[in-house]
C-alpha positions in Angstrom: 125.6 264.8 -76.0 125.0 264.9 -80.0 128.3 263.0 -80.3 127.1 260.4 -77.6 123.8 260.1 -80.1 125.8 259.2 -83.0 128.1 257.3 -82.0 124.8 255.0 -80.2 123.5 255.1 -84.0 127.0 253.9 -85.5 127.5 251.2 -83.1 123.2 250.3 -83.3 123.9 249.9 -87.6 127.2 248.3 -87.2 125.5 245.5 -85.0 123.4 244.9 -87.9 126.3 243.8 -89.9 127.5 240.3 -90.3 131.2 241.4 -89.8 133.6 242.8 -87.1 134.6 245.9 -86.1 138.7 244.5 -86.4 137.3 243.8 -90.1 135.5 247.0 -90.5 139.0 248.6 -89.9 140.6 246.2 -91.4 138.9 247.7 -94.7 139.5 250.9 -94.1 143.3 251.0 -92.9 143.8 248.5 -96.0 141.8 248.2 -99.0 140.3 251.9 -99.1 143.5 253.0 -100.4 143.5 250.6 -103.4 139.7 250.8 -104.0 140.6 254.9 -104.9 143.5 254.4 -106.8 141.5 254.9 -110.2 145.2 254.3 -112.3 145.4 250.7 -110.6 141.9 249.9 -110.2 140.4 250.4 -114.0 144.2 248.6 -115.6 142.9 245.9 -113.6 139.4 245.7 -114.7 140.3 246.6 -118.4 142.6 243.6 -118.1 140.5 241.2 -116.5 137.5 242.2 -119.3 139.8 241.6 -122.3 141.5 238.3 -121.3 140.9 234.7 -122.8 141.8 233.1 -119.7 138.6 233.0 -117.1 135.7 231.5 -119.1 135.1 228.5 -117.3 138.4 228.8 -115.1 138.9 227.7 -111.5 140.5 231.1 -109.9 142.3 231.8 -107.0 142.3 234.9 -106.0 145.7 235.8 -103.0 145.0 238.7 -100.6 142.1 239.3 -101.7 140.8 242.5 -99.6 137.8 243.5 -100.4 137.5 240.8 -103.1 136.9 242.8 -106.3 139.1 241.2 -108.5 137.4 237.8 -107.5 133.9 239.5 -108.6 134.8 240.8 -111.7 136.4 237.7 -112.8 133.3 235.6 -112.0 131.1 237.9 -114.0 133.8 237.3 -117.0 133.0 233.8 -116.9 134.9 231.8 -114.3 133.5 228.6 -113.3 134.8 228.7 -109.7 136.3 231.6 -107.5 138.5 231.0 -104.3 139.3 234.6 -102.5 141.4 233.9 -99.7 142.9 236.7 -97.2 144.1 236.2 -93.5 142.9 239.3 -92.3 139.3 239.8 -90.7 139.1 241.5 -94.1 138.0 238.4 -95.3 134.7 238.6 -93.5 133.9 242.3 -96.1 134.3 240.4 -98.4 131.8 237.9 -97.7 129.1 240.0 -97.6 130.4 242.0 -100.8 130.6 239.0 -102.5 126.9 237.8 -101.3 125.2 241.0 -101.9 126.6 241.1 -105.1 125.0 237.6 -105.9 127.9 235.9 -106.3 128.2 233.6 -103.7 127.3 230.9 -106.0 130.7 231.2 -107.7 133.0 232.9 -105.1 134.1 231.3 -101.8 135.7 233.6 -99.7 138.1 231.7 -97.0 139.9 234.0 -94.3 142.8 232.0 -93.2 146.8 231.5 -93.7 147.2 229.9 -97.6 149.9 227.7 -96.5 147.7 225.8 -94.3 144.3 225.1 -96.7 143.4 222.5 -98.8 142.2 223.8 -102.6 141.9 222.0 -105.9 143.9 222.3 -108.9 143.4 226.1 -110.3 143.7 227.6 -114.0 144.7 230.9 -113.2 145.5 233.1 -109.8 144.8 236.6 -109.6 146.4 239.0 -107.1 147.0 242.9 -106.6 150.3 241.2 -105.4 152.7 244.7 -105.5 154.0 247.0 -102.9 155.9 250.1 -102.7 159.4 249.9 -104.5 157.6 246.6 -106.1 158.7 244.2 -103.7 157.5 246.2 -100.1 154.7 244.3 -98.1 153.9 242.6 -101.5 151.7 238.8 -101.7 154.7 237.3 -103.3 155.8 235.0 -101.2 152.4 233.9 -100.9 151.8 233.7 -104.4 154.8 231.7 -105.3 153.6 229.4 -102.5 150.3 229.2 -104.5 151.7 228.5 -107.8 154.0 225.9 -106.8 150.8 224.4 -104.8 147.6 224.6 -107.3 148.5 226.4 -110.5 148.0 223.6 -113.0 151.1 223.2 -115.7 149.5 225.5 -118.1 148.0 227.5 -115.9 148.5 231.8 -115.6 149.1 234.0 -113.0 147.8 237.8 -113.8 149.8 240.0 -113.8 152.6 238.0 -114.1 155.6 240.5 -115.5 157.3 243.2 -113.4 160.5 245.7 -114.5 162.2 247.9 -111.5 163.8 250.8 -112.2 166.1 253.4 -111.2 166.7 257.2 -112.0 168.3 260.2 -109.8 166.7 263.6 -109.6 167.0 267.6 -108.0 164.9 267.8 -105.3 163.9 271.3 -105.4 160.0 270.6 -104.8 160.8 267.6 -102.5 160.6 267.8 -98.5 164.2 268.1 -97.5 165.2 265.3 -95.2 164.0 265.9 -91.9 167.3 267.8 -90.1 165.3 268.9 -87.0 166.7 265.3 -85.2 169.6 266.5 -84.8 169.2 268.6 -81.6 165.7 269.0 -80.2 164.6 271.5 -76.7 168.6 271.5 -76.5 169.6 267.4 -76.3 172.0 265.8 -78.9 169.6 263.6 -81.2 171.6 263.5 -83.5 171.6 259.2 -83.9 167.9 259.2 -84.8 168.7 261.8 -87.4 170.6 259.1 -88.7 168.2 256.5 -88.7 165.7 259.1 -89.6 167.8 259.8 -93.0 168.0 255.6 -93.5 164.4 256.0 -94.5 163.1 256.0 -98.3 160.5 258.2 -98.8 157.2 256.9 -100.8 156.4 259.9 -102.6 156.0 261.8 -105.6 158.8 263.0 -108.1 157.8 265.7 -111.1 158.9 263.9 -114.1 161.2 267.8 -115.0 162.9 266.5 -112.0 164.6 263.6 -113.1 167.7 263.8 -114.1 168.5 260.6 -116.0 166.5 258.0 -118.5 165.4 255.5 -115.8 167.3 252.2 -116.1 166.3 249.1 -115.9 167.5 247.1 -113.2 165.8 244.4 -112.5 162.8 242.1 -114.1 160.7 239.2 -113.0 158.6 236.7 -114.1 155.8 235.5 -111.6 155.6 232.2 -113.8 158.9 230.9 -112.4 160.8 233.3 -109.9 161.4 231.5 -106.6 161.3 233.8 -103.3 165.2 233.3 -102.8 165.3 235.7 -106.4 163.2 238.1 -104.4 166.6 239.6 -102.9 169.2 240.8 -105.2 172.6 242.8 -106.4 172.3 244.4 -109.6 174.4 247.4 -111.0 173.2 250.4 -112.5 175.2 252.8 -115.2 173.4 256.2 -115.5 173.7 258.7 -118.6 172.5 262.7 -117.0 170.9 264.5 -119.5 171.4 268.0 -117.8 173.7 269.8 -115.1 172.3 270.0 -112.1 173.4 268.7 -108.3 172.1 265.3 -107.9 170.1 264.8 -104.8 168.2 261.6 -105.1 167.8 258.2 -105.8 163.9 257.6 -107.8 162.5 254.1 -107.8 159.5 252.7 -109.8 157.9 249.7 -111.3 155.9 248.6 -113.9 153.9 244.9 -114.3 152.1 243.6 -117.0 149.3 241.4 -117.8 149.6 238.4 -120.2 146.6 236.4 -121.5 144.5 239.1 -123.0 144.4 240.4 -126.7 146.7 243.5 -126.0 149.4 242.7 -123.3 148.2 246.0 -120.5 151.5 247.7 -119.1 151.0 249.6 -115.7 153.5 252.1 -114.6 154.4 253.9 -111.5 157.0 256.6 -112.8 157.1 260.3 -113.2 155.9 260.8 -116.4 152.3 258.3 -115.8 149.3 259.0 -113.8 150.3 259.0 -110.1 149.1 255.8 -108.2 149.1 255.1 -104.1 152.2 253.5 -105.1 154.2 256.6 -106.0 157.7 256.1 -106.2 160.4 255.6 -103.9 163.0 258.3 -103.2 166.6 257.3 -101.5 168.4 261.2 -100.1 172.3 261.1 -101.5 174.3 262.5 -98.1 176.7 264.1 -100.6 176.9 267.3 -102.5 177.1 266.0 -105.9 177.2 268.6 -108.5 176.9 266.6 -112.2 177.1 267.8 -115.8 175.3 266.7 -119.1 176.8 263.6 -120.5 178.7 262.5 -117.6 177.9 259.0 -116.2 176.9 257.9 -112.9 176.9 254.4 -111.9 177.2 251.8 -108.6 175.5 248.9 -107.2 171.6 248.8 -106.2 171.2 245.7 -103.1 167.9 244.7 -101.9 167.2 242.2 -99.0 163.7 241.8 -98.4 162.8 240.5 -94.8 159.3 239.6 -93.9 157.6 243.1 -92.9 160.8 245.5 -94.7 163.3 245.8 -97.6 166.6 246.5 -96.7 168.5 248.7 -99.6 172.7 249.1 -100.1 173.5 251.7 -102.5 177.2 251.9 -103.4 178.4 254.5 -106.0 181.5 256.6 -106.6 181.4 259.5 -108.8 184.1 262.4 -109.9 184.2 265.0 -112.0 185.9 268.7 -112.2 184.1 269.8 -108.9 183.7 266.3 -107.2 185.9 263.6 -106.3 183.9 260.7 -104.0 185.3 257.7 -104.0 183.2 254.3 -103.5 180.7 255.3 -101.4 177.9 253.2 -99.4 174.4 254.2 -98.0 172.3 252.1 -96.3 168.5 252.4 -96.1 165.2 250.2 -94.7 161.6 250.6 -96.0 159.3 249.2 -93.1 156.1 249.9 -92.0 155.2 253.9 -91.3 158.1 255.1 -94.5 154.8 255.3 -96.9 152.8 258.8 -96.7 149.2 258.6 -97.2 148.6 259.4 -101.0 
């Protein structure tokens, strides 16, 4: 009875809100974790407050979510702000903007950015990055908006990012889920192989890292094209201590220009943890390695609409092991990420 009364009270309160239940769920499912990420949100706030590009500017926020960035740039003196999101969360953003008295500056638009008509803009802001930098990101929409509406001397905020690769031991990391191989007497080995091809988004400790991370890819949002978001790059890692390598570890950083000092936000194991954490790829071979040895190969990324495919090609030999050219394939898709 108490539970029914509680549900009735919630629905009564909810009916007074100016957005739908789907908008509420969108907000909880996708925006709550971002707003609770103190590292990322503090970095965006500080970068916006120290930038000199917003005063009197026309600004477009791509995939605005709660429109928090739009409200921050409006407070920094933006003349006009368009906050765009295709999801129902735009309804929540509209109410937040109104309740903060910024609806005379900010226009929240719910819709596909490719179908909108907007004036030229001075600045595009967006939390466009995703897990392993590129997964579930807004990059394609930011690139479209840049080509369609950004003025020739306009800015994208943030505008550059770098992807890094290293290797690690896995004593503090959850082991691959081999229990799929056999379950209740049934042969589930095919399912086990599929599970092992899923990267894990999680945290490793700095002391687990065995080689200095190598910058393997860099992007500049002012110039990059959508077809350049898939790539094939070599890596050569210099191992710093004797251990058994069990994981490839990918992390990224991004930076803001347009301020007095360039602000860099890192997702490395040495930096404060963010909701993107690191991306971990399990190595499927026993791989003992010694300090001073090199571990090399190719890191190949193919980007789809809702997934990232990775081919990691590598080979290695020393006194203890000899592995000819070896290829591992992974897919990062919805559901691969653990909740932070």
